[in-house]
TORKOL-4160 file (C-alpha; in steps of 0.2 Angstrom, whole numbers, padded with zeros to 4 digits, m for minus):
377
<pt num="1" X="0246" Y="m0028" Z="0000"/>
<pt num="2" X="0228" Y="m0032" Z="0003"/>
<pt num="3" X="0223" Y="m0041" Z="0019"/>
<pt num="4" X="0215" Y="m0056" Z="0009"/>
<pt num="5" X="0223" Y="m0067" Z="m0003"/>
<pt num="6" X="0211" Y="m0079" Z="m0013"/>
<pt num="7" X="0218" Y="m0096" Z="m0010"/>
<pt num="8" X="0228" Y="m0103" Z="m0025"/>
<pt num="9" X="0231" Y="m0121" Z="m0029"/>
<pt num="10" X="0246" Y="m0128" Z="m0020"/>
<pt num="11" X="0249" Y="m0113" Z="m0010"/>
<pt num="12" X="0248" Y="m0117" Z="0009"/>
<pt num="13" X="0247" Y="m0100" Z="0016"/>
<pt num="14" X="0236" Y="m0084" Z="0016"/>
<pt num="15" X="0239" Y="m0067" Z="0023"/>
<pt num="16" X="0231" Y="m0058" Z="0037"/>
<pt num="17" X="0237" Y="m0045" Z="0050"/>
<pt num="18" X="0239" Y="m0046" Z="0068"/>
<pt num="19" X="0240" Y="m0033" Z="0081"/>
<pt num="20" X="0254" Y="m0021" Z="0086"/>
<pt num="21" X="0267" Y="m0026" Z="0098"/>
<pt num="22" X="0276" Y="m0016" Z="0111"/>
<pt num="23" X="0287" Y="m0004" Z="0101"/>
<pt num="24" X="0279" Y="0000" Z="0085"/>
<pt num="25" X="0273" Y="m0009" Z="0069"/>
<pt num="26" X="0289" Y="m0011" Z="0060"/>
<pt num="27" X="0303" Y="m0012" Z="0074"/>
<pt num="28" X="0295" Y="m0020" Z="0088"/>
<pt num="29" X="0305" Y="m0029" Z="0102"/>
<pt num="30" X="0302" Y="m0047" Z="0102"/>
<pt num="31" X="0296" Y="m0054" Z="0118"/>
<pt num="32" X="0300" Y="m0072" Z="0117"/>
<pt num="33" X="0289" Y="m0078" Z="0131"/>
<pt num="34" X="0273" Y="m0071" Z="0123"/>
<pt num="35" X="0271" Y="m0083" Z="0109"/>
<pt num="36" X="0255" Y="m0092" Z="0109"/>
<pt num="37" X="0255" Y="m0106" Z="0096"/>
<pt num="38" X="0240" Y="m0111" Z="0086"/>
<pt num="39" X="0235" Y="m0128" Z="0077"/>
<pt num="40" X="0219" Y="m0130" Z="0068"/>
<pt num="41" X="0204" Y="m0138" Z="0076"/>
<pt num="42" X="0203" Y="m0153" Z="0064"/>
<pt num="43" X="0222" Y="m0156" Z="0065"/>
<pt num="44" X="0222" Y="m0158" Z="0084"/>
<pt num="45" X="0205" Y="m0167" Z="0084"/>
<pt num="46" X="0209" Y="m0178" Z="0070"/>
<pt num="47" X="0225" Y="m0185" Z="0078"/>
<pt num="48" X="0216" Y="m0187" Z="0094"/>
<pt num="49" X="0202" Y="m0196" Z="0086"/>
<pt num="50" X="0213" Y="m0208" Z="0077"/>
<pt num="51" X="0222" Y="m0212" Z="0094"/>
<pt num="52" X="0204" Y="m0216" Z="0101"/>
<pt num="53" X="0202" Y="m0231" Z="0090"/>
<pt num="54" X="0211" Y="m0242" Z="0103"/>
<pt num="55" X="0202" Y="m0250" Z="0117"/>
<pt num="56" X="0204" Y="m0253" Z="0136"/>
<pt num="57" X="0219" Y="m0246" Z="0145"/>
<pt num="58" X="0225" Y="m0235" Z="0130"/>
<pt num="59" X="0208" Y="m0228" Z="0127"/>
<pt num="60" X="0206" Y="m0223" Z="0145"/>
<pt num="61" X="0223" Y="m0216" Z="0146"/>
<pt num="62" X="0220" Y="m0205" Z="0131"/>
<pt num="63" X="0204" Y="m0200" Z="0138"/>
<pt num="64" X="0212" Y="m0195" Z="0154"/>
<pt num="65" X="0224" Y="m0184" Z="0145"/>
<pt num="66" X="0211" Y="m0172" Z="0138"/>
<pt num="67" X="0208" Y="m0156" Z="0149"/>
<pt num="68" X="0191" Y="m0148" Z="0146"/>
<pt num="69" X="0182" Y="m0133" Z="0153"/>
<pt num="70" X="0163" Y="m0131" Z="0155"/>
<pt num="71" X="0160" Y="m0115" Z="0145"/>
<pt num="72" X="0142" Y="m0117" Z="0143"/>
<pt num="73" X="0139" Y="m0118" Z="0162"/>
<pt num="74" X="0150" Y="m0102" Z="0165"/>
<pt num="75" X="0142" Y="m0091" Z="0152"/>
<pt num="76" X="0124" Y="m0097" Z="0154"/>
<pt num="77" X="0110" Y="m0093" Z="0142"/>
<pt num="78" X="0114" Y="m0074" Z="0138"/>
<pt num="79" X="0123" Y="m0079" Z="0121"/>
<pt num="80" X="0120" Y="m0078" Z="0103"/>
<pt num="81" X="0108" Y="m0091" Z="0096"/>
<pt num="82" X="0115" Y="m0107" Z="0089"/>
<pt num="83" X="0114" Y="m0110" Z="0070"/>
<pt num="84" X="0102" Y="m0123" Z="0065"/>
<pt num="85" X="0109" Y="m0127" Z="0048"/>
<pt num="86" X="0123" Y="m0138" Z="0053"/>
<pt num="87" X="0137" Y="m0125" Z="0052"/>
<pt num="88" X="0148" Y="m0123" Z="0067"/>
<pt num="89" X="0160" Y="m0109" Z="0074"/>
<pt num="90" X="0175" Y="m0115" Z="0083"/>
<pt num="91" X="0186" Y="m0103" Z="0093"/>
<pt num="92" X="0204" Y="m0110" Z="0093"/>
<pt num="93" X="0217" Y="m0102" Z="0104"/>
<pt num="94" X="0236" Y="m0104" Z="0105"/>
<pt num="95" X="0242" Y="m0102" Z="0123"/>
<pt num="96" X="0257" Y="m0103" Z="0134"/>
<pt num="97" X="0259" Y="m0104" Z="0152"/>
<pt num="98" X="0273" Y="m0097" Z="0162"/>
<pt num="99" X="0279" Y="m0113" Z="0170"/>
<pt num="100" X="0286" Y="m0130" Z="0166"/>
<pt num="101" X="0292" Y="m0133" Z="0148"/>
<pt num="102" X="0283" Y="m0118" Z="0141"/>
<pt num="103" X="0294" Y="m0107" Z="0152"/>
<pt num="104" X="0309" Y="m0115" Z="0143"/>
<pt num="105" X="0302" Y="m0112" Z="0126"/>
<pt num="106" X="0295" Y="m0095" Z="0129"/>
<pt num="107" X="0310" Y="m0088" Z="0138"/>
<pt num="108" X="0298" Y="m0081" Z="0151"/>
<pt num="109" X="0297" Y="m0080" Z="0170"/>
<pt num="110" X="0289" Y="m0094" Z="0179"/>
<pt num="111" X="0275" Y="m0084" Z="0186"/>
<pt num="112" X="0261" Y="m0097" Z="0184"/>
<pt num="113" X="0251" Y="m0086" Z="0172"/>
<pt num="114" X="0245" Y="m0090" Z="0155"/>
<pt num="115" X="0242" Y="m0080" Z="0139"/>
<pt num="116" X="0234" Y="m0082" Z="0123"/>
<pt num="117" X="0242" Y="m0072" Z="0109"/>
<pt num="118" X="0235" Y="m0081" Z="0094"/>
<pt num="119" X="0216" Y="m0083" Z="0091"/>
<pt num="120" X="0206" Y="m0089" Z="0076"/>
<pt num="121" X="0188" Y="m0092" Z="0073"/>
<pt num="122" X="0185" Y="m0107" Z="0062"/>
<pt num="123" X="0168" Y="m0106" Z="0053"/>
<pt num="124" X="0163" Y="m0123" Z="0046"/>
<pt num="125" X="0150" Y="m0121" Z="0032"/>
<pt num="126" X="0134" Y="m0132" Z="0030"/>
<pt num="127" X="0139" Y="m0148" Z="0023"/>
<pt num="128" X="0156" Y="m0147" Z="0031"/>
<pt num="129" X="0166" Y="m0147" Z="0015"/>
<pt num="130" X="0174" Y="m0130" Z="0017"/>
<pt num="131" X="0179" Y="m0117" Z="0030"/>
<pt num="132" X="0183" Y="m0099" Z="0033"/>
<pt num="133" X="0196" Y="m0095" Z="0046"/>
<pt num="134" X="0196" Y="m0077" Z="0054"/>
<pt num="135" X="0212" Y="m0072" Z="0064"/>
<pt num="136" X="0209" Y="m0060" Z="0078"/>
<pt num="137" X="0224" Y="m0049" Z="0081"/>
<pt num="138" X="0230" Y="m0050" Z="0099"/>
<pt num="139" X="0233" Y="m0032" Z="0102"/>
<pt num="140" X="0216" Y="m0026" Z="0095"/>
<pt num="141" X="0208" Y="m0013" Z="0106"/>
<pt num="142" X="0191" Y="m0019" Z="0111"/>
<pt num="143" X="0178" Y="m0017" Z="0125"/>
<pt num="144" X="0178" Y="m0032" Z="0135"/>
<pt num="145" X="0162" Y="m0038" Z="0142"/>
<pt num="146" X="0159" Y="m0043" Z="0160"/>
<pt num="147" X="0161" Y="m0062" Z="0161"/>
<pt num="148" X="0161" Y="m0077" Z="0174"/>
<pt num="149" X="0176" Y="m0089" Z="0172"/>
<pt num="150" X="0174" Y="m0108" Z="0174"/>
<pt num="151" X="0178" Y="m0106" Z="0193"/>
<pt num="152" X="0163" Y="m0095" Z="0195"/>
<pt num="153" X="0173" Y="m0079" Z="0198"/>
<pt num="154" X="0165" Y="m0064" Z="0190"/>
<pt num="155" X="0176" Y="m0051" Z="0181"/>
<pt num="156" X="0171" Y="m0034" Z="0177"/>
<pt num="157" X="0169" Y="m0026" Z="0160"/>
<pt num="158" X="0184" Y="m0015" Z="0153"/>
<pt num="159" X="0184" Y="m0003" Z="0139"/>
<pt num="160" X="0198" Y="0000" Z="0127"/>
<pt num="161" X="0209" Y="m0015" Z="0132"/>
<pt num="162" X="0218" Y="m0028" Z="0121"/>
<pt num="163" X="0209" Y="m0043" Z="0115"/>
<pt num="164" X="0221" Y="m0055" Z="0123"/>
<pt num="165" X="0217" Y="m0048" Z="0140"/>
<pt num="166" X="0201" Y="m0058" Z="0140"/>
<pt num="167" X="0210" Y="m0074" Z="0141"/>
<pt num="168" X="0223" Y="m0068" Z="0154"/>
<pt num="169" X="0208" Y="m0061" Z="0164"/>
<pt num="170" X="0196" Y="m0075" Z="0164"/>
<pt num="171" X="0203" Y="m0089" Z="0154"/>
<pt num="172" X="0193" Y="m0099" Z="0141"/>
<pt num="173" X="0176" Y="m0093" Z="0146"/>
<pt num="174" X="0180" Y="m0075" Z="0146"/>
<pt num="175" X="0189" Y="m0077" Z="0129"/>
<pt num="176" X="0173" Y="m0085" Z="0122"/>
<pt num="177" X="0162" Y="m0072" Z="0129"/>
<pt num="178" X="0173" Y="m0058" Z="0122"/>
<pt num="179" X="0173" Y="m0066" Z="0104"/>
<pt num="180" X="0154" Y="m0068" Z="0105"/>
<pt num="181" X="0152" Y="m0050" Z="0110"/>
<pt num="182" X="0163" Y="m0044" Z="0096"/>
<pt num="183" X="0156" Y="m0055" Z="0082"/>
<pt num="184" X="0138" Y="m0059" Z="0087"/>
<pt num="185" X="0142" Y="m0077" Z="0083"/>
<pt num="186" X="0139" Y="m0092" Z="0094"/>
<pt num="187" X="0155" Y="m0101" Z="0097"/>
<pt num="188" X="0149" Y="m0120" Z="0096"/>
<pt num="189" X="0166" Y="m0127" Z="0102"/>
<pt num="190" X="0183" Y="m0121" Z="0110"/>
<pt num="191" X="0200" Y="m0129" Z="0107"/>
<pt num="192" X="0216" Y="m0123" Z="0115"/>
<pt num="193" X="0234" Y="m0129" Z="0112"/>
<pt num="194" X="0249" Y="m0124" Z="0122"/>
<pt num="195" X="0265" Y="m0122" Z="0112"/>
<pt num="196" X="0276" Y="m0135" Z="0121"/>
<pt num="197" X="0263" Y="m0148" Z="0116"/>
<pt num="198" X="0264" Y="m0140" Z="0098"/>
<pt num="199" X="0282" Y="m0143" Z="0097"/>
<pt num="200" X="0281" Y="m0161" Z="0103"/>
<pt num="201" X="0267" Y="m0164" Z="0091"/>
<pt num="202" X="0276" Y="m0158" Z="0076"/>
<pt num="203" X="0291" Y="m0169" Z="0081"/>
<pt num="204" X="0279" Y="m0184" Z="0082"/>
<pt num="205" X="0272" Y="m0181" Z="0065"/>
<pt num="206" X="0290" Y="m0182" Z="0058"/>
<pt num="207" X="0291" Y="m0163" Z="0054"/>
<pt num="208" X="0281" Y="m0152" Z="0042"/>
<pt num="209" X="0287" Y="m0148" Z="0024"/>
<pt num="210" X="0287" Y="m0130" Z="0019"/>
<pt num="211" X="0296" Y="m0120" Z="0005"/>
<pt num="212" X="0303" Y="m0103" Z="0009"/>
<pt num="213" X="0305" Y="m0091" Z="m0006"/>
<pt num="214" X="0318" Y="m0081" Z="0003"/>
<pt num="215" X="0330" Y="m0084" Z="0017"/>
<pt num="216" X="0324" Y="m0081" Z="0035"/>
<pt num="217" X="0337" Y="m0076" Z="0049"/>
<pt num="218" X="0329" Y="m0071" Z="0065"/>
<pt num="219" X="0340" Y="m0070" Z="0081"/>
<pt num="220" X="0325" Y="m0068" Z="0092"/>
<pt num="221" X="0315" Y="m0084" Z="0087"/>
<pt num="222" X="0332" Y="m0093" Z="0083"/>
<pt num="223" X="0326" Y="m0098" Z="0066"/>
<pt num="224" X="0339" Y="m0098" Z="0052"/>
<pt num="225" X="0333" Y="m0105" Z="0035"/>
<pt num="226" X="0340" Y="m0104" Z="0018"/>
<pt num="227" X="0328" Y="m0101" Z="0003"/>
<pt num="228" X="0321" Y="m0118" Z="m0002"/>
<pt num="229" X="0311" Y="m0133" Z="0004"/>
<pt num="230" X="0313" Y="m0138" Z="0022"/>
<pt num="231" X="0306" Y="m0152" Z="0033"/>
<pt num="232" X="0304" Y="m0142" Z="0049"/>
<pt num="233" X="0306" Y="m0151" Z="0066"/>
<pt num="234" X="0296" Y="m0145" Z="0081"/>
<pt num="235" X="0308" Y="m0132" Z="0087"/>
<pt num="236" X="0310" Y="m0125" Z="0069"/>
<pt num="237" X="0291" Y="m0125" Z="0067"/>
<pt num="238" X="0290" Y="m0115" Z="0083"/>
<pt num="239" X="0303" Y="m0103" Z="0076"/>
<pt num="240" X="0293" Y="m0101" Z="0060"/>
<pt num="241" X="0277" Y="m0096" Z="0068"/>
<pt num="242" X="0286" Y="m0085" Z="0080"/>
<pt num="243" X="0297" Y="m0076" Z="0067"/>
<pt num="244" X="0295" Y="m0058" Z="0065"/>
<pt num="245" X="0311" Y="m0049" Z="0063"/>
<pt num="246" X="0318" Y="m0061" Z="0050"/>
<pt num="247" X="0305" Y="m0057" Z="0036"/>
<pt num="248" X="0294" Y="m0044" Z="0028"/>
<pt num="249" X="0293" Y="m0027" Z="0038"/>
<pt num="250" X="0298" Y="m0034" Z="0054"/>
<pt num="251" X="0281" Y="m0032" Z="0062"/>
<pt num="252" X="0269" Y="m0044" Z="0070"/>
<pt num="253" X="0258" Y="m0043" Z="0055"/>
<pt num="254" X="0270" Y="m0054" Z="0045"/>
<pt num="255" X="0271" Y="m0067" Z="0059"/>
<pt num="256" X="0252" Y="m0070" Z="0058"/>
<pt num="257" X="0254" Y="m0073" Z="0040"/>
<pt num="258" X="0267" Y="m0086" Z="0043"/>
<pt num="259" X="0256" Y="m0094" Z="0056"/>
<pt num="260" X="0242" Y="m0096" Z="0043"/>
<pt num="261" X="0254" Y="m0102" Z="0030"/>
<pt num="262" X="0261" Y="m0115" Z="0042"/>
<pt num="263" X="0244" Y="m0121" Z="0047"/>
<pt num="264" X="0239" Y="m0124" Z="0029"/>
<pt num="265" X="0255" Y="m0134" Z="0026"/>
<pt num="266" X="0251" Y="m0144" Z="0042"/>
<pt num="267" X="0234" Y="m0148" Z="0037"/>
<pt num="268" X="0240" Y="m0154" Z="0020"/>
<pt num="269" X="0253" Y="m0165" Z="0028"/>
<pt num="270" X="0241" Y="m0173" Z="0041"/>
<pt num="271" X="0229" Y="m0178" Z="0027"/>
<pt num="272" X="0243" Y="m0187" Z="0018"/>
<pt num="273" X="0253" Y="m0195" Z="0031"/>
<pt num="274" X="0251" Y="m0214" Z="0034"/>
<pt num="275" X="0246" Y="m0214" Z="0052"/>
<pt num="276" X="0240" Y="m0232" Z="0052"/>
<pt num="277" X="0256" Y="m0239" Z="0046"/>
<pt num="278" X="0263" Y="m0240" Z="0064"/>
<pt num="279" X="0252" Y="m0243" Z="0079"/>
<pt num="280" X="0266" Y="m0236" Z="0091"/>
<pt num="281" X="0267" Y="m0220" Z="0080"/>
<pt num="282" X="0248" Y="m0218" Z="0080"/>
<pt num="283" X="0248" Y="m0220" Z="0099"/>
<pt num="284" X="0262" Y="m0208" Z="0102"/>
<pt num="285" X="0254" Y="m0195" Z="0091"/>
<pt num="286" X="0237" Y="m0197" Z="0100"/>
<pt num="287" X="0246" Y="m0197" Z="0117"/>
<pt num="288" X="0255" Y="m0180" Z="0113"/>
<pt num="289" X="0239" Y="m0172" Z="0105"/>
<pt num="290" X="0228" Y="m0176" Z="0120"/>
<pt num="291" X="0240" Y="m0169" Z="0132"/>
<pt num="292" X="0242" Y="m0153" Z="0122"/>
<pt num="293" X="0224" Y="m0149" Z="0120"/>
<pt num="294" X="0210" Y="m0141" Z="0131"/>
<pt num="295" X="0193" Y="m0142" Z="0124"/>
<pt num="296" X="0175" Y="m0137" Z="0129"/>
<pt num="297" X="0166" Y="m0150" Z="0139"/>
<pt num="298" X="0156" Y="m0156" Z="0124"/>
<pt num="299" X="0173" Y="m0162" Z="0116"/>
<pt num="300" X="0181" Y="m0168" Z="0132"/>
<pt num="301" X="0181" Y="m0186" Z="0128"/>
<pt num="302" X="0190" Y="m0196" Z="0114"/>
<pt num="303" X="0173" Y="m0202" Z="0107"/>
<pt num="304" X="0167" Y="m0184" Z="0106"/>
<pt num="305" X="0182" Y="m0179" Z="0097"/>
<pt num="306" X="0181" Y="m0194" Z="0085"/>
<pt num="307" X="0163" Y="m0189" Z="0081"/>
<pt num="308" X="0169" Y="m0171" Z="0079"/>
<pt num="309" X="0183" Y="m0174" Z="0067"/>
<pt num="310" X="0172" Y="m0186" Z="0056"/>
<pt num="311" X="0162" Y="m0171" Z="0052"/>
<pt num="312" X="0178" Y="m0161" Z="0047"/>
<pt num="313" X="0188" Y="m0174" Z="0037"/>
<pt num="314" X="0182" Y="m0167" Z="0020"/>
<pt num="315" X="0190" Y="m0150" Z="0023"/>
<pt num="316" X="0207" Y="m0149" Z="0015"/>
<pt num="317" X="0219" Y="m0134" Z="0015"/>
<pt num="318" X="0213" Y="m0129" Z="m0002"/>
<pt num="319" X="0195" Y="m0127" Z="0005"/>
<pt num="320" X="0201" Y="m0116" Z="0019"/>
<pt num="321" X="0199" Y="m0097" Z="0016"/>
<pt num="322" X="0210" Y="m0088" Z="0029"/>
<pt num="323" X="0208" Y="m0069" Z="0032"/>
<pt num="324" X="0210" Y="m0057" Z="0047"/>
<pt num="325" X="0197" Y="m0047" Z="0056"/>
<pt num="326" X="0198" Y="m0030" Z="0048"/>
<pt num="327" X="0208" Y="m0018" Z="0057"/>
<pt num="328" X="0219" Y="m0003" Z="0056"/>
<pt num="329" X="0233" Y="0004" Z="0066"/>
<pt num="330" X="0227" Y="0015" Z="0081"/>
<pt num="331" X="0233" Y="0033" Z="0076"/>
<pt num="332" X="0236" Y="0036" Z="0095"/>
<pt num="333" X="0247" Y="0021" Z="0097"/>
<pt num="334" X="0254" Y="0012" Z="0083"/>
<pt num="335" X="0258" Y="m0003" Z="0095"/>
<pt num="336" X="0239" Y="m0007" Z="0094"/>
<pt num="337" X="0226" Y="m0009" Z="0081"/>
<pt num="338" X="0207" Y="m0005" Z="0081"/>
<pt num="339" X="0193" Y="m0013" Z="0072"/>
<pt num="340" X="0186" Y="m0007" Z="0056"/>
<pt num="341" X="0168" Y="m0009" Z="0061"/>
<pt num="342" X="0159" Y="m0008" Z="0045"/>
<pt num="343" X="0171" Y="m0020" Z="0036"/>
<pt num="344" X="0171" Y="m0032" Z="0051"/>
<pt num="345" X="0152" Y="m0032" Z="0051"/>
<pt num="346" X="0153" Y="m0038" Z="0033"/>
<pt num="347" X="0163" Y="m0053" Z="0039"/>
<pt num="348" X="0152" Y="m0057" Z="0054"/>
<pt num="349" X="0136" Y="m0055" Z="0044"/>
<pt num="350" X="0143" Y="m0067" Z="0030"/>
<pt num="351" X="0147" Y="m0080" Z="0043"/>
<pt num="352" X="0131" Y="m0078" Z="0052"/>
<pt num="353" X="0122" Y="m0082" Z="0036"/>
<pt num="354" X="0134" Y="m0096" Z="0031"/>
<pt num="355" X="0140" Y="m0086" Z="0016"/>
<pt num="356" X="0158" Y="m0083" Z="0009"/>
<pt num="357" X="0167" Y="m0068" Z="0016"/>
<pt num="358" X="0166" Y="m0055" Z="0003"/>
<pt num="359" X="0183" Y="m0048" Z="m0004"/>
<pt num="360" X="0177" Y="m0030" Z="0000"/>
<pt num="361" X="0177" Y="m0034" Z="0019"/>
<pt num="362" X="0195" Y="m0037" Z="0019"/>
<pt num="363" X="0202" Y="m0025" Z="0006"/>
<pt num="364" X="0213" Y="m0011" Z="0012"/>
<pt num="365" X="0216" Y="m0017" Z="0030"/>
<pt num="366" X="0233" Y="m0016" Z="0039"/>
<pt num="367" X="0244" Y="m0030" Z="0034"/>
<pt num="368" X="0262" Y="m0036" Z="0035"/>
<pt num="369" X="0274" Y="m0041" Z="0021"/>
<pt num="370" X="0278" Y="m0059" Z="0024"/>
<pt num="371" X="0264" Y="m0068" Z="0015"/>
<pt num="372" X="0275" Y="m0074" Z="0000"/>
<pt num="373" X="0289" Y="m0080" Z="0011"/>
<pt num="374" X="0281" Y="m0098" Z="0013"/>
<pt num="375" X="0276" Y="m0105" Z="m0004"/>
<pt num="376" X="0270" Y="m0121" Z="m0011"/>
<pt num="377" X="0281" Y="m0136" Z="m0005"/>
């Protein structure tokens, strides 16, 4: 299976690999607590912005929910140049802490730490009518640059470490620094959503409809679905994007494909849902979303998010091209993947020049076998 599927009408999912896990690409042991969840930038920001249409107390309450980090201050001026044509790059991370409700969801120890196991770069093209989304496998071996986190603590560079160690080491700022080092692209914005908030958000939306072309039975993610159309609640949605053993080759590669498919279904649903029919529902959605999201400081208010989403409202699921950073399994350790540098450079060059990603850049990459499990609904 190729690592890139050209979007087809009505199909809310694309393929794309993720990195290896802890015990091989096909039969890896599920680690339930390491499940970062991802929601696209315009989905979270759109609901937040809608919630910001109120005034007075409700507006300030929503505003107070939003957590933000000053990445520009932490990283300084030694960064790639901003594009001057209106295009934007947004780093979106799914994270899970080891405390509170996330401990319960992830099954992990309450050690107070946080991890990001899902990362996507969203490139919004000039005119803001279409986007390319590039998944970065969490277990990709990279050279992590030195960075300063938002508390002012400096972290040394490290060679041959997993990509997701950047967030674990230095949080949002070091994750952005690492992505910019790998890609040569300036990240204009940062959005992070934790997976306990993700579950609540799906429930507030009334669930998300997907169609599975085959049965899914994964005892690790606790998801059991017959083949057919389902409206997934928050718990089931988490199970779907965490599922690995129940589909395809049993690897983490299939799981990232399911994540991408679900995101497209979610974007489609948000665009068609009647959010203005109930003021209470609108507020509940906005309250949940603002509590779940962490942004860069430029997006740290409801007004800023409102302006941001207004520039993204023309991008539908059919105009999202989803691929994965070109990788192959590390011959020395099949639990890890390494970057296919020449192919990856084709991806970054295309985005830097605001051009579509060429098919040659993603042909022949490592990939999973779950792309067709979620089909049009």
